[in-house]
mmCIF entry with sequence, helices, sheets and N, C-alpha, C, O atoms, coordinates in Angstrom:
data_MODEL
# 
_entry.id   MODEL 
# 
_entity.id                         1 
_entity.type                       polymer 
_entity.pdbx_number_of_molecules   1 
# 
_entity_poly.entity_id                      1 
_entity_poly.type                           'polypeptide(L)' 
_entity_poly.nstd_linkage                   no 
_entity_poly.nstd_monomer                   no 
_entity_poly.pdbx_seq_one_letter_code       MLAAIELALAFSAFGYITIPPVSLTIMPLPVLVGALLFGPAEGRFLAPYLG 
_entity_poly.pdbx_seq_one_letter_code_can   MLAAIELALAFSAFGYITIPPVSLTIMPLPVLVGALLFGPAEGRFLAPYLG 
_entity_poly.pdbx_strand_id                 A 
# 
loop_
_entity_poly_seq.entity_id 
_entity_poly_seq.num 
_entity_poly_seq.mon_id 
_entity_poly_seq.hetero 
1 1  MET n 
1 2  LEU n 
1 3  ALA n 
1 4  ALA n 
1 5  ILE n 
1 6  GLU n 
1 7  LEU n 
1 8  ALA n 
1 9  LEU n 
1 10 ALA n 
1 11 PHE n 
1 12 SER n 
1 13 ALA n 
1 14 PHE n 
1 15 GLY n 
1 16 TYR n 
1 17 ILE n 
1 18 THR n 
1 19 ILE n 
1 20 PRO n 
1 21 PRO n 
1 22 VAL n 
1 23 SER n 
1 24 LEU n 
1 25 THR n 
1 26 ILE n 
1 27 MET n 
1 28 PRO n 
1 29 LEU n 
1 30 PRO n 
1 31 VAL n 
1 32 LEU n 
1 33 VAL n 
1 34 GLY n 
1 35 ALA n 
1 36 LEU n 
1 37 LEU n 
1 38 PHE n 
1 39 GLY n 
1 40 PRO n 
1 41 ALA n 
1 42 GLU n 
1 43 GLY n 
1 44 ARG n 
1 45 PHE n 
1 46 LEU n 
1 47 ALA n 
1 48 PRO n 
1 49 TYR n 
1 50 LEU n 
1 51 GLY n 
# 
_struct_asym.id          A 
_struct_asym.entity_id   1 
# 
loop_
_struct_conf.conf_type_id 
_struct_conf.id 
_struct_conf.pdbx_PDB_helix_id 
_struct_conf.beg_label_comp_id 
_struct_conf.beg_label_asym_id 
_struct_conf.beg_label_seq_id 
_struct_conf.pdbx_beg_PDB_ins_code 
_struct_conf.end_label_comp_id 
_struct_conf.end_label_asym_id 
_struct_conf.end_label_seq_id 
_struct_conf.pdbx_end_PDB_ins_code 
_struct_conf.beg_auth_comp_id 
_struct_conf.beg_auth_asym_id 
_struct_conf.beg_auth_seq_id 
_struct_conf.end_auth_comp_id 
_struct_conf.end_auth_asym_id 
_struct_conf.end_auth_seq_id 
_struct_conf.pdbx_PDB_helix_class 
_struct_conf.details 
_struct_conf.pdbx_PDB_helix_length 
HELX_P HELX_P1 AA1 LEU A 2  ? ALA A 10 ? LEU A 2  ALA A 10 1 ? 9  
HELX_P HELX_P2 AA2 ALA A 13 ? GLY A 15 ? ALA A 13 GLY A 15 5 ? 3  
HELX_P HELX_P3 AA3 PRO A 28 ? PHE A 38 ? PRO A 28 PHE A 38 1 ? 11 
HELX_P HELX_P4 AA4 PRO A 40 ? GLY A 43 ? PRO A 40 GLY A 43 1 ? 4  
HELX_P HELX_P5 AA5 ARG A 44 ? LEU A 46 ? ARG A 44 LEU A 46 5 ? 3  
# 
_struct_conf_type.id          HELX_P 
_struct_conf_type.criteria    ? 
_struct_conf_type.reference   ? 
# 
_struct_sheet.id               AA1 
_struct_sheet.type             ? 
_struct_sheet.number_strands   2 
_struct_sheet.details          ? 
# 
_struct_sheet_order.sheet_id     AA1 
_struct_sheet_order.range_id_1   1 
_struct_sheet_order.range_id_2   2 
_struct_sheet_order.offset       ? 
_struct_sheet_order.sense        anti-parallel 
# 
loop_
_struct_sheet_range.sheet_id 
_struct_sheet_range.id 
_struct_sheet_range.beg_label_comp_id 
_struct_sheet_range.beg_label_asym_id 
_struct_sheet_range.beg_label_seq_id 
_struct_sheet_range.pdbx_beg_PDB_ins_code 
_struct_sheet_range.end_label_comp_id 
_struct_sheet_range.end_label_asym_id 
_struct_sheet_range.end_label_seq_id 
_struct_sheet_range.pdbx_end_PDB_ins_code 
_struct_sheet_range.beg_auth_comp_id 
_struct_sheet_range.beg_auth_asym_id 
_struct_sheet_range.beg_auth_seq_id 
_struct_sheet_range.end_auth_comp_id 
_struct_sheet_range.end_auth_asym_id 
_struct_sheet_range.end_auth_seq_id 
AA1 1 TYR A 16 ? ILE A 19 ? TYR A 16 ILE A 19 
AA1 2 VAL A 22 ? THR A 25 ? VAL A 22 THR A 25 
# 
loop_
_atom_site.group_PDB 
_atom_site.id 
_atom_site.type_symbol 
_atom_site.label_atom_id 
_atom_site.label_alt_id 
_atom_site.label_comp_id 
_atom_site.label_asym_id 
_atom_site.label_entity_id 
_atom_site.label_seq_id 
_atom_site.pdbx_PDB_ins_code 
_atom_site.Cartn_x 
_atom_site.Cartn_y 
_atom_site.Cartn_z 
_atom_site.occupancy 
_atom_site.B_iso_or_equiv 
_atom_site.pdbx_formal_charge 
_atom_site.auth_seq_id 
_atom_site.auth_comp_id 
_atom_site.auth_asym_id 
_atom_site.auth_atom_id 
_atom_site.pdbx_PDB_model_num 
ATOM 1   N N  . MET A 1 1  ? 105.335 100.119 105.065 1.00 0.00 ? 1  MET A N  1 
ATOM 2   C CA . MET A 1 1  ? 104.368 99.212  104.417 1.00 0.00 ? 1  MET A CA 1 
ATOM 3   C C  . MET A 1 1  ? 103.411 98.477  105.431 1.00 0.00 ? 1  MET A C  1 
ATOM 4   O O  . MET A 1 1  ? 102.196 98.368  105.267 1.00 0.00 ? 1  MET A O  1 
ATOM 5   N N  . LEU A 1 2  ? 104.112 97.997  106.480 1.00 0.00 ? 2  LEU A N  1 
ATOM 6   C CA . LEU A 1 2  ? 103.357 97.239  107.528 1.00 0.00 ? 2  LEU A CA 1 
ATOM 7   C C  . LEU A 1 2  ? 102.336 98.253  108.178 1.00 0.00 ? 2  LEU A C  1 
ATOM 8   O O  . LEU A 1 2  ? 101.218 97.849  108.496 1.00 0.00 ? 2  LEU A O  1 
ATOM 9   N N  . ALA A 1 3  ? 102.696 99.516  108.372 1.00 0.00 ? 3  ALA A N  1 
ATOM 10  C CA . ALA A 1 3  ? 101.830 100.457 108.967 1.00 0.00 ? 3  ALA A CA 1 
ATOM 11  C C  . ALA A 1 3  ? 100.587 100.741 108.000 1.00 0.00 ? 3  ALA A C  1 
ATOM 12  O O  . ALA A 1 3  ? 99.447  100.945 108.416 1.00 0.00 ? 3  ALA A O  1 
ATOM 13  N N  . ALA A 1 4  ? 100.924 100.729 106.796 1.00 0.00 ? 4  ALA A N  1 
ATOM 14  C CA . ALA A 1 4  ? 99.734  100.954 105.770 1.00 0.00 ? 4  ALA A CA 1 
ATOM 15  C C  . ALA A 1 4  ? 98.837  99.783  105.849 1.00 0.00 ? 4  ALA A C  1 
ATOM 16  O O  . ALA A 1 4  ? 97.621  99.969  105.818 1.00 0.00 ? 4  ALA A O  1 
ATOM 17  N N  . ILE A 1 5  ? 99.351  98.534  105.953 1.00 0.00 ? 5  ILE A N  1 
ATOM 18  C CA . ILE A 1 5  ? 98.486  97.372  106.022 1.00 0.00 ? 5  ILE A CA 1 
ATOM 19  C C  . ILE A 1 5  ? 97.632  97.453  107.252 1.00 0.00 ? 5  ILE A C  1 
ATOM 20  O O  . ILE A 1 5  ? 96.439  97.150  107.247 1.00 0.00 ? 5  ILE A O  1 
ATOM 21  N N  . GLU A 1 6  ? 98.334  97.902  108.380 1.00 0.00 ? 6  GLU A N  1 
ATOM 22  C CA . GLU A 1 6  ? 97.581  97.976  109.615 1.00 0.00 ? 6  GLU A CA 1 
ATOM 23  C C  . GLU A 1 6  ? 96.431  99.015  109.508 1.00 0.00 ? 6  GLU A C  1 
ATOM 24  O O  . GLU A 1 6  ? 95.326  98.786  110.000 1.00 0.00 ? 6  GLU A O  1 
ATOM 25  N N  . LEU A 1 7  ? 96.732  100.191 108.835 1.00 0.00 ? 7  LEU A N  1 
ATOM 26  C CA . LEU A 1 7  ? 95.645  101.141 108.730 1.00 0.00 ? 7  LEU A CA 1 
ATOM 27  C C  . LEU A 1 7  ? 94.528  100.645 107.754 1.00 0.00 ? 7  LEU A C  1 
ATOM 28  O O  . LEU A 1 7  ? 93.360  100.991 107.929 1.00 0.00 ? 7  LEU A O  1 
ATOM 29  N N  . ALA A 1 8  ? 94.880  99.880  106.787 1.00 0.00 ? 8  ALA A N  1 
ATOM 30  C CA . ALA A 1 8  ? 93.866  99.231  105.909 1.00 0.00 ? 8  ALA A CA 1 
ATOM 31  C C  . ALA A 1 8  ? 92.976  98.329  106.618 1.00 0.00 ? 8  ALA A C  1 
ATOM 32  O O  . ALA A 1 8  ? 91.765  98.306  106.399 1.00 0.00 ? 8  ALA A O  1 
ATOM 33  N N  . LEU A 1 9  ? 93.579  97.565  107.490 1.00 0.00 ? 9  LEU A N  1 
ATOM 34  C CA . LEU A 1 9  ? 92.798  96.611  108.323 1.00 0.00 ? 9  LEU A CA 1 
ATOM 35  C C  . LEU A 1 9  ? 91.921  97.310  109.300 1.00 0.00 ? 9  LEU A C  1 
ATOM 36  O O  . LEU A 1 9  ? 90.822  96.843  109.597 1.00 0.00 ? 9  LEU A O  1 
ATOM 37  N N  . ALA A 1 10 ? 92.372  98.406  109.803 1.00 0.00 ? 10 ALA A N  1 
ATOM 38  C CA . ALA A 1 10 ? 91.690  99.133  110.871 1.00 0.00 ? 10 ALA A CA 1 
ATOM 39  C C  . ALA A 1 10 ? 90.451  99.772  110.291 1.00 0.00 ? 10 ALA A C  1 
ATOM 40  O O  . ALA A 1 10 ? 89.400  99.750  110.931 1.00 0.00 ? 10 ALA A O  1 
ATOM 41  N N  . PHE A 1 11 ? 90.535  100.345 109.093 1.00 0.00 ? 11 PHE A N  1 
ATOM 42  C CA . PHE A 1 11 ? 89.425  101.127 108.533 1.00 0.00 ? 11 PHE A CA 1 
ATOM 43  C C  . PHE A 1 11 ? 88.577  100.416 107.490 1.00 0.00 ? 11 PHE A C  1 
ATOM 44  O O  . PHE A 1 11 ? 87.864  101.071 106.731 1.00 0.00 ? 11 PHE A O  1 
ATOM 45  N N  . SER A 1 12 ? 88.640  99.059  107.436 1.00 0.00 ? 12 SER A N  1 
ATOM 46  C CA . SER A 1 12 ? 87.894  98.315  106.528 1.00 0.00 ? 12 SER A CA 1 
ATOM 47  C C  . SER A 1 12 ? 87.324  97.086  107.237 1.00 0.00 ? 12 SER A C  1 
ATOM 48  O O  . SER A 1 12 ? 87.574  96.858  108.421 1.00 0.00 ? 12 SER A O  1 
ATOM 49  N N  . ALA A 1 13 ? 86.581  96.333  106.512 1.00 0.00 ? 13 ALA A N  1 
ATOM 50  C CA . ALA A 1 13 ? 85.993  95.160  107.079 1.00 0.00 ? 13 ALA A CA 1 
ATOM 51  C C  . ALA A 1 13 ? 86.859  94.008  107.068 1.00 0.00 ? 13 ALA A C  1 
ATOM 52  O O  . ALA A 1 13 ? 86.567  92.997  107.706 1.00 0.00 ? 13 ALA A O  1 
ATOM 53  N N  . PHE A 1 14 ? 88.050  94.118  106.286 1.00 0.00 ? 14 PHE A N  1 
ATOM 54  C CA . PHE A 1 14 ? 89.036  92.994  106.268 1.00 0.00 ? 14 PHE A CA 1 
ATOM 55  C C  . PHE A 1 14 ? 89.675  92.716  107.586 1.00 0.00 ? 14 PHE A C  1 
ATOM 56  O O  . PHE A 1 14 ? 90.097  91.582  107.811 1.00 0.00 ? 14 PHE A O  1 
ATOM 57  N N  . GLY A 1 15 ? 89.777  93.638  108.451 1.00 0.00 ? 15 GLY A N  1 
ATOM 58  C CA . GLY A 1 15 ? 90.445  93.416  109.667 1.00 0.00 ? 15 GLY A CA 1 
ATOM 59  C C  . GLY A 1 15 ? 89.734  92.604  110.766 1.00 0.00 ? 15 GLY A C  1 
ATOM 60  O O  . GLY A 1 15 ? 90.311  92.201  111.776 1.00 0.00 ? 15 GLY A O  1 
ATOM 61  N N  . TYR A 1 16 ? 88.370  92.386  110.474 1.00 0.00 ? 16 TYR A N  1 
ATOM 62  C CA . TYR A 1 16 ? 87.510  91.680  111.467 1.00 0.00 ? 16 TYR A CA 1 
ATOM 63  C C  . TYR A 1 16 ? 86.892  90.423  110.987 1.00 0.00 ? 16 TYR A C  1 
ATOM 64  O O  . TYR A 1 16 ? 86.431  90.373  109.847 1.00 0.00 ? 16 TYR A O  1 
ATOM 65  N N  . ILE A 1 17 ? 86.854  89.438  111.758 1.00 0.00 ? 17 ILE A N  1 
ATOM 66  C CA . ILE A 1 17 ? 86.213  88.181  111.464 1.00 0.00 ? 17 ILE A CA 1 
ATOM 67  C C  . ILE A 1 17 ? 85.034  88.026  112.316 1.00 0.00 ? 17 ILE A C  1 
ATOM 68  O O  . ILE A 1 17 ? 85.243  87.882  113.520 1.00 0.00 ? 17 ILE A O  1 
ATOM 69  N N  . THR A 1 18 ? 83.819  88.030  111.884 1.00 0.00 ? 18 THR A N  1 
ATOM 70  C CA . THR A 1 18 ? 82.638  88.013  112.626 1.00 0.00 ? 18 THR A CA 1 
ATOM 71  C C  . THR A 1 18 ? 81.984  86.667  112.458 1.00 0.00 ? 18 THR A C  1 
ATOM 72  O O  . THR A 1 18 ? 81.532  86.316  111.367 1.00 0.00 ? 18 THR A O  1 
ATOM 73  N N  . ILE A 1 19 ? 81.928  85.865  113.601 1.00 0.00 ? 19 ILE A N  1 
ATOM 74  C CA . ILE A 1 19 ? 81.159  84.667  113.620 1.00 0.00 ? 19 ILE A CA 1 
ATOM 75  C C  . ILE A 1 19 ? 80.304  84.818  114.824 1.00 0.00 ? 19 ILE A C  1 
ATOM 76  O O  . ILE A 1 19 ? 80.817  84.738  115.940 1.00 0.00 ? 19 ILE A O  1 
ATOM 77  N N  . PRO A 1 20 ? 78.979  85.040  114.665 1.00 0.00 ? 20 PRO A N  1 
ATOM 78  C CA . PRO A 1 20 ? 78.110  85.300  115.851 1.00 0.00 ? 20 PRO A CA 1 
ATOM 79  C C  . PRO A 1 20 ? 78.225  84.254  116.848 1.00 0.00 ? 20 PRO A C  1 
ATOM 80  O O  . PRO A 1 20 ? 78.214  83.091  116.443 1.00 0.00 ? 20 PRO A O  1 
ATOM 81  N N  . PRO A 1 21 ? 78.333  84.489  118.105 1.00 0.00 ? 21 PRO A N  1 
ATOM 82  C CA . PRO A 1 21 ? 78.341  85.728  118.777 1.00 0.00 ? 21 PRO A CA 1 
ATOM 83  C C  . PRO A 1 21 ? 79.706  86.259  119.035 1.00 0.00 ? 21 PRO A C  1 
ATOM 84  O O  . PRO A 1 21 ? 79.846  87.057  119.962 1.00 0.00 ? 21 PRO A O  1 
ATOM 85  N N  . VAL A 1 22 ? 80.738  85.898  118.307 1.00 0.00 ? 22 VAL A N  1 
ATOM 86  C CA . VAL A 1 22 ? 82.099  86.307  118.488 1.00 0.00 ? 22 VAL A CA 1 
ATOM 87  C C  . VAL A 1 22 ? 82.610  87.167  117.356 1.00 0.00 ? 22 VAL A C  1 
ATOM 88  O O  . VAL A 1 22 ? 82.364  86.897  116.180 1.00 0.00 ? 22 VAL A O  1 
ATOM 89  N N  . SER A 1 23 ? 83.341  88.227  117.742 1.00 0.00 ? 23 SER A N  1 
ATOM 90  C CA . SER A 1 23 ? 83.938  89.076  116.685 1.00 0.00 ? 23 SER A CA 1 
ATOM 91  C C  . SER A 1 23 ? 85.512  89.107  116.940 1.00 0.00 ? 23 SER A C  1 
ATOM 92  O O  . SER A 1 23 ? 85.936  89.565  118.001 1.00 0.00 ? 23 SER A O  1 
ATOM 93  N N  . LEU A 1 24 ? 86.313  88.652  116.029 1.00 0.00 ? 24 LEU A N  1 
ATOM 94  C CA . LEU A 1 24 ? 87.736  88.606  116.186 1.00 0.00 ? 24 LEU A CA 1 
ATOM 95  C C  . LEU A 1 24 ? 88.390  89.631  115.271 1.00 0.00 ? 24 LEU A C  1 
ATOM 96  O O  . LEU A 1 24 ? 87.791  90.071  114.290 1.00 0.00 ? 24 LEU A O  1 
ATOM 97  N N  . THR A 1 25 ? 89.561  89.988  115.579 1.00 0.00 ? 25 THR A N  1 
ATOM 98  C CA . THR A 1 25 ? 90.346  90.898  114.761 1.00 0.00 ? 25 THR A CA 1 
ATOM 99  C C  . THR A 1 25 ? 91.708  90.393  114.422 1.00 0.00 ? 25 THR A C  1 
ATOM 100 O O  . THR A 1 25 ? 92.386  89.781  115.247 1.00 0.00 ? 25 THR A O  1 
ATOM 101 N N  . ILE A 1 26 ? 92.135  90.665  113.128 1.00 0.00 ? 26 ILE A N  1 
ATOM 102 C CA . ILE A 1 26 ? 93.459  90.227  112.750 1.00 0.00 ? 26 ILE A CA 1 
ATOM 103 C C  . ILE A 1 26 ? 94.440  91.408  112.653 1.00 0.00 ? 26 ILE A C  1 
ATOM 104 O O  . ILE A 1 26 ? 95.507  91.273  112.054 1.00 0.00 ? 26 ILE A O  1 
ATOM 105 N N  . MET A 1 27 ? 94.078  92.591  113.252 1.00 0.00 ? 27 MET A N  1 
ATOM 106 C CA . MET A 1 27 ? 94.965  93.735  113.230 1.00 0.00 ? 27 MET A CA 1 
ATOM 107 C C  . MET A 1 27 ? 96.279  93.607  113.835 1.00 0.00 ? 27 MET A C  1 
ATOM 108 O O  . MET A 1 27 ? 97.227  94.231  113.359 1.00 0.00 ? 27 MET A O  1 
ATOM 109 N N  . PRO A 1 28 ? 96.421  92.803  114.908 1.00 0.00 ? 28 PRO A N  1 
ATOM 110 C CA . PRO A 1 28 ? 97.763  92.692  115.466 1.00 0.00 ? 28 PRO A CA 1 
ATOM 111 C C  . PRO A 1 28 ? 98.753  91.993  114.565 1.00 0.00 ? 28 PRO A C  1 
ATOM 112 O O  . PRO A 1 28 ? 99.940  92.018  114.890 1.00 0.00 ? 28 PRO A O  1 
ATOM 113 N N  . LEU A 1 29 ? 98.365  91.349  113.422 1.00 0.00 ? 29 LEU A N  1 
ATOM 114 C CA . LEU A 1 29 ? 99.306  90.596  112.615 1.00 0.00 ? 29 LEU A CA 1 
ATOM 115 C C  . LEU A 1 29 ? 100.339 91.368  112.047 1.00 0.00 ? 29 LEU A C  1 
ATOM 116 O O  . LEU A 1 29 ? 101.455 90.850  112.016 1.00 0.00 ? 29 LEU A O  1 
ATOM 117 N N  . PRO A 1 30 ? 100.176 92.631  111.541 1.00 0.00 ? 30 PRO A N  1 
ATOM 118 C CA . PRO A 1 30 ? 101.252 93.367  110.954 1.00 0.00 ? 30 PRO A CA 1 
ATOM 119 C C  . PRO A 1 30 ? 102.250 93.826  112.099 1.00 0.00 ? 30 PRO A C  1 
ATOM 120 O O  . PRO A 1 30 ? 103.448 93.953  111.845 1.00 0.00 ? 30 PRO A O  1 
ATOM 121 N N  . VAL A 1 31 ? 101.749 94.066  113.336 1.00 0.00 ? 31 VAL A N  1 
ATOM 122 C CA . VAL A 1 31 ? 102.609 94.371  114.413 1.00 0.00 ? 31 VAL A CA 1 
ATOM 123 C C  . VAL A 1 31 ? 103.483 93.218  114.740 1.00 0.00 ? 31 VAL A C  1 
ATOM 124 O O  . VAL A 1 31 ? 104.671 93.388  115.014 1.00 0.00 ? 31 VAL A O  1 
ATOM 125 N N  . LEU A 1 32 ? 102.913 92.027  114.716 1.00 0.00 ? 32 LEU A N  1 
ATOM 126 C CA . LEU A 1 32 ? 103.729 90.851  115.070 1.00 0.00 ? 32 LEU A CA 1 
ATOM 127 C C  . LEU A 1 32 ? 104.759 90.580  114.073 1.00 0.00 ? 32 LEU A C  1 
ATOM 128 O O  . LEU A 1 32 ? 105.881 90.242  114.450 1.00 0.00 ? 32 LEU A O  1 
ATOM 129 N N  . VAL A 1 33 ? 104.467 90.703  112.783 1.00 0.00 ? 33 VAL A N  1 
ATOM 130 C CA . VAL A 1 33 ? 105.368 90.512  111.715 1.00 0.00 ? 33 VAL A CA 1 
ATOM 131 C C  . VAL A 1 33 ? 106.416 91.499  111.808 1.00 0.00 ? 33 VAL A C  1 
ATOM 132 O O  . VAL A 1 33 ? 107.581 91.117  111.702 1.00 0.00 ? 33 VAL A O  1 
ATOM 133 N N  . GLY A 1 34 ? 106.150 92.740  111.996 1.00 0.00 ? 34 GLY A N  1 
ATOM 134 C CA . GLY A 1 34 ? 107.150 93.771  112.170 1.00 0.00 ? 34 GLY A CA 1 
ATOM 135 C C  . GLY A 1 34 ? 108.125 93.584  113.299 1.00 0.00 ? 34 GLY A C  1 
ATOM 136 O O  . GLY A 1 34 ? 109.317 93.870  113.187 1.00 0.00 ? 34 GLY A O  1 
ATOM 137 N N  . ALA A 1 35 ? 107.549 93.068  114.449 1.00 0.00 ? 35 ALA A N  1 
ATOM 138 C CA . ALA A 1 35 ? 108.353 92.785  115.515 1.00 0.00 ? 35 ALA A CA 1 
ATOM 139 C C  . ALA A 1 35 ? 109.281 91.631  115.305 1.00 0.00 ? 35 ALA A C  1 
ATOM 140 O O  . ALA A 1 35 ? 110.391 91.611  115.837 1.00 0.00 ? 35 ALA A O  1 
ATOM 141 N N  . LEU A 1 36 ? 108.826 90.641  114.512 1.00 0.00 ? 36 LEU A N  1 
ATOM 142 C CA . LEU A 1 36 ? 109.707 89.455  114.257 1.00 0.00 ? 36 LEU A CA 1 
ATOM 143 C C  . LEU A 1 36 ? 110.675 89.862  113.229 1.00 0.00 ? 36 LEU A C  1 
ATOM 144 O O  . LEU A 1 36 ? 111.799 89.368  113.316 1.00 0.00 ? 36 LEU A O  1 
ATOM 145 N N  . LEU A 1 37 ? 110.426 90.689  112.260 1.00 0.00 ? 37 LEU A N  1 
ATOM 146 C CA . LEU A 1 37 ? 111.395 91.092  111.238 1.00 0.00 ? 37 LEU A CA 1 
ATOM 147 C C  . LEU A 1 37 ? 112.425 92.067  111.740 1.00 0.00 ? 37 LEU A C  1 
ATOM 148 O O  . LEU A 1 37 ? 113.614 91.947  111.444 1.00 0.00 ? 37 LEU A O  1 
ATOM 149 N N  . PHE A 1 38 ? 111.957 93.047  112.513 1.00 0.00 ? 38 PHE A N  1 
ATOM 150 C CA . PHE A 1 38 ? 112.862 94.207  112.796 1.00 0.00 ? 38 PHE A CA 1 
ATOM 151 C C  . PHE A 1 38 ? 113.263 94.252  114.286 1.00 0.00 ? 38 PHE A C  1 
ATOM 152 O O  . PHE A 1 38 ? 114.063 95.089  114.705 1.00 0.00 ? 38 PHE A O  1 
ATOM 153 N N  . GLY A 1 39 ? 112.690 93.341  115.058 1.00 0.00 ? 39 GLY A N  1 
ATOM 154 C CA . GLY A 1 39 ? 112.923 93.398  116.551 1.00 0.00 ? 39 GLY A CA 1 
ATOM 155 C C  . GLY A 1 39 ? 111.869 94.099  117.340 1.00 0.00 ? 39 GLY A C  1 
ATOM 156 O O  . GLY A 1 39 ? 111.048 94.804  116.753 1.00 0.00 ? 39 GLY A O  1 
ATOM 157 N N  . PRO A 1 40 ? 111.843 93.953  118.600 1.00 0.00 ? 40 PRO A N  1 
ATOM 158 C CA . PRO A 1 40 ? 110.807 94.597  119.336 1.00 0.00 ? 40 PRO A CA 1 
ATOM 159 C C  . PRO A 1 40 ? 110.917 96.084  119.470 1.00 0.00 ? 40 PRO A C  1 
ATOM 160 O O  . PRO A 1 40 ? 109.886 96.729  119.658 1.00 0.00 ? 40 PRO A O  1 
ATOM 161 N N  . ALA A 1 41 ? 112.006 96.648  119.394 1.00 0.00 ? 41 ALA A N  1 
ATOM 162 C CA . ALA A 1 41 ? 112.095 98.066  119.509 1.00 0.00 ? 41 ALA A CA 1 
ATOM 163 C C  . ALA A 1 41 ? 111.560 98.822  118.308 1.00 0.00 ? 41 ALA A C  1 
ATOM 164 O O  . ALA A 1 41 ? 110.959 99.885  118.460 1.00 0.00 ? 41 ALA A O  1 
ATOM 165 N N  . GLU A 1 42 ? 111.776 98.269  117.084 1.00 0.00 ? 42 GLU A N  1 
ATOM 166 C CA . GLU A 1 42 ? 111.212 98.892  115.932 1.00 0.00 ? 42 GLU A CA 1 
ATOM 167 C C  . GLU A 1 42 ? 109.755 98.540  115.699 1.00 0.00 ? 42 GLU A C  1 
ATOM 168 O O  . GLU A 1 42 ? 108.952 99.344  115.225 1.00 0.00 ? 42 GLU A O  1 
ATOM 169 N N  . GLY A 1 43 ? 109.439 97.248  116.068 1.00 0.00 ? 43 GLY A N  1 
ATOM 170 C CA . GLY A 1 43 ? 108.080 96.756  115.969 1.00 0.00 ? 43 GLY A CA 1 
ATOM 171 C C  . GLY A 1 43 ? 107.125 97.461  116.894 1.00 0.00 ? 43 GLY A C  1 
ATOM 172 O O  . GLY A 1 43 ? 105.916 97.464  116.663 1.00 0.00 ? 43 GLY A O  1 
ATOM 173 N N  . ARG A 1 44 ? 107.652 98.054  117.932 1.00 0.00 ? 44 ARG A N  1 
ATOM 174 C CA . ARG A 1 44 ? 106.818 98.759  118.896 1.00 0.00 ? 44 ARG A CA 1 
ATOM 175 C C  . ARG A 1 44 ? 106.171 99.990  118.215 1.00 0.00 ? 44 ARG A C  1 
ATOM 176 O O  . ARG A 1 44 ? 105.049 100.364 118.557 1.00 0.00 ? 44 ARG A O  1 
ATOM 177 N N  . PHE A 1 45 ? 106.876 100.613 117.258 1.00 0.00 ? 45 PHE A N  1 
ATOM 178 C CA . PHE A 1 45 ? 106.291 101.834 116.538 1.00 0.00 ? 45 PHE A CA 1 
ATOM 179 C C  . PHE A 1 45 ? 105.101 101.557 115.639 1.00 0.00 ? 45 PHE A C  1 
ATOM 180 O O  . PHE A 1 45 ? 104.384 102.467 115.222 1.00 0.00 ? 45 PHE A O  1 
ATOM 181 N N  . LEU A 1 46 ? 104.908 100.274 115.349 1.00 0.00 ? 46 LEU A N  1 
ATOM 182 C CA . LEU A 1 46 ? 103.732 99.853  114.517 1.00 0.00 ? 46 LEU A CA 1 
ATOM 183 C C  . LEU A 1 46 ? 102.508 99.889  115.284 1.00 0.00 ? 46 LEU A C  1 
ATOM 184 O O  . LEU A 1 46 ? 101.426 100.110 114.739 1.00 0.00 ? 46 LEU A O  1 
ATOM 185 N N  . ALA A 1 47 ? 102.637 99.670  116.601 1.00 0.00 ? 47 ALA A N  1 
ATOM 186 C CA . ALA A 1 47 ? 101.380 99.587  117.472 1.00 0.00 ? 47 ALA A CA 1 
ATOM 187 C C  . ALA A 1 47 ? 101.188 100.924 118.034 1.00 0.00 ? 47 ALA A C  1 
ATOM 188 O O  . ALA A 1 47 ? 102.009 101.430 118.800 1.00 0.00 ? 47 ALA A O  1 
ATOM 189 N N  . PRO A 1 48 ? 100.024 101.544 117.629 1.00 0.00 ? 48 PRO A N  1 
ATOM 190 C CA . PRO A 1 48 ? 99.793  102.982 117.996 1.00 0.00 ? 48 PRO A CA 1 
ATOM 191 C C  . PRO A 1 48 ? 99.614  103.067 119.595 1.00 0.00 ? 48 PRO A C  1 
ATOM 192 O O  . PRO A 1 48 ? 99.887  104.124 120.163 1.00 0.00 ? 48 PRO A O  1 
ATOM 193 N N  . TYR A 1 49 ? 99.177  102.007 120.280 1.00 0.00 ? 49 TYR A N  1 
ATOM 194 C CA . TYR A 1 49 ? 98.925  102.123 121.690 1.00 0.00 ? 49 TYR A CA 1 
ATOM 195 C C  . TYR A 1 49 ? 100.283 101.916 122.426 1.00 0.00 ? 49 TYR A C  1 
ATOM 196 O O  . TYR A 1 49 ? 100.354 102.198 123.622 1.00 0.00 ? 49 TYR A O  1 
ATOM 197 N N  . LEU A 1 50 ? 101.322 101.451 121.774 1.00 0.00 ? 50 LEU A N  1 
ATOM 198 C CA . LEU A 1 50 ? 102.640 101.273 122.379 1.00 0.00 ? 50 LEU A CA 1 
ATOM 199 C C  . LEU A 1 50 ? 103.688 102.315 121.924 1.00 0.00 ? 50 LEU A C  1 
ATOM 200 O O  . LEU A 1 50 ? 104.655 102.583 122.637 1.00 0.00 ? 50 LEU A O  1 
ATOM 201 N N  . GLY A 1 51 ? 103.489 102.867 120.788 1.00 0.00 ? 51 GLY A N  1 
ATOM 202 C CA . GLY A 1 51 ? 104.539 103.787 120.162 1.00 0.00 ? 51 GLY A CA 1 
ATOM 203 C C  . GLY A 1 51 ? 104.327 105.130 120.727 1.00 0.00 ? 51 GLY A C  1 
ATOM 204 O O  . GLY A 1 51 ? 105.049 106.065 120.384 1.00 0.00 ? 51 GLY A O  1 
# 
């Protein structure tokens, strides 16, 4: 479920907060929640650049 949330944030406008001239992203939040709930070893697989 957390991976699905991460994908939804990545491919929609909901994952980005744009306040000119800064653009922020909230896409790491599902990874952080997964790492806190399941531990760093399982949370690592939620992050595509780490898994």
